[in-house]
C-alpha positions in Angstrom: -86.6 -149.1 -6.1 -83.3 -147.3 -6.7 -81.2 -146.0 -3.9 -80.5 -142.3 -3.8 -76.8 -143.0 -3.4 -76.9 -144.6 -6.9 -78.2 -141.5 -8.5 -75.4 -139.5 -10.2 -77.0 -136.1 -9.5 -77.3 -137.0 -5.8 -73.7 -138.2 -5.7 -72.4 -135.1 -7.4 -74.4 -132.8 -5.1 -73.2 -134.7 -2.1 -69.6 -134.5 -3.2 -69.9 -130.7 -3.8 -71.6 -130.2 -0.5 -68.8 -132.2 1.3 -66.2 -130.1 -0.4 -67.9 -126.9 0.6 -68.3 -128.2 4.2 -64.5 -128.8 4.3 -63.9 -125.2 3.1 -66.3 -123.8 5.6 -64.5 -125.8 8.4 -61.1 -124.5 7.2 -62.4 -120.9 7.2 -63.9 -121.2 10.6 -60.6 -122.6 12.1 -58.6 -119.8 10.4 -61.1 -117.3 11.8 -60.8 -118.7 15.3 -57.0 -118.5 15.0 -57.2 -114.8 14.0 -59.6 -114.0 16.8 -57.1 -115.6 19.3 -54.3 -113.5 17.8 -56.4 -110.4 18.2 -57.3 -111.3 21.8 -53.6 -111.7 22.7 -52.8 -108.4 21.1 -55.7 -106.5 22.7 -54.8 -107.9 26.1 -51.2 -106.9 25.7 -52.3 -103.3 24.8 -54.8 -103.2 27.7 -57.8 -103.1 25.4 -61.1 -104.8 26.1 -61.4 -107.9 24.0 -65.2 -108.0 23.6 -66.6 -105.2 21.4 -70.4 -105.5 21.1 -70.5 -102.5 18.7 -68.0 -104.1 16.4 -70.0 -107.3 16.4 -73.2 -105.5 15.4 -71.3 -103.6 12.6 -70.0 -107.0 11.4 -73.5 -108.5 11.4 -75.0 -105.5 9.6 -72.2 -105.7 6.9 -72.8 -109.4 6.4 -76.5 -108.9 6.1 -76.0 -106.2 3.5 -73.5 -108.4 1.6 -75.8 -111.4 1.7 -77.2 -112.3 -1.7 -79.4 -115.1 -0.4 -81.0 -117.5 -0.4 -79.9 -117.4 3.3 -82.2 -115.0 5.1 -81.0 -112.1 7.3 -82.2 -114.0 10.3 -80.1 -117.0 9.2 -77.0 -114.8 8.7 -77.4 -113.3 12.1 -78.1 -116.6 13.8 -75.1 -118.4 12.2 -72.7 -115.5 12.7 -73.7 -115.0 16.3 -72.9 -118.6 16.9 -69.5 -118.2 15.1 -68.8 -115.0 17.2 -69.6 -116.9 20.4 -67.3 -119.8 19.5 -64.6 -117.4 18.6 -64.6 -116.0 22.1 -64.0 -119.3 23.8 -60.5 -120.2 24.9 
């Protein structure tokens, strides 16, 4: 029986997935850096950091922009997690 790692389609898909995973990781780290920058600025201006209304607007915009196959529930779940991690110090 052949191993899946010997299959050229499997290897190609895995390589592409790994590349996308690295791009996602890079984007997440860039996002967290920007959120930290925003937090410092808002604190210096005496503004509240957490803005629940802005988070809901963002989630709504992302759901409208989503072309699938990720479901709206998936978009909201993933981005709520991203938003939560972005608020950590």
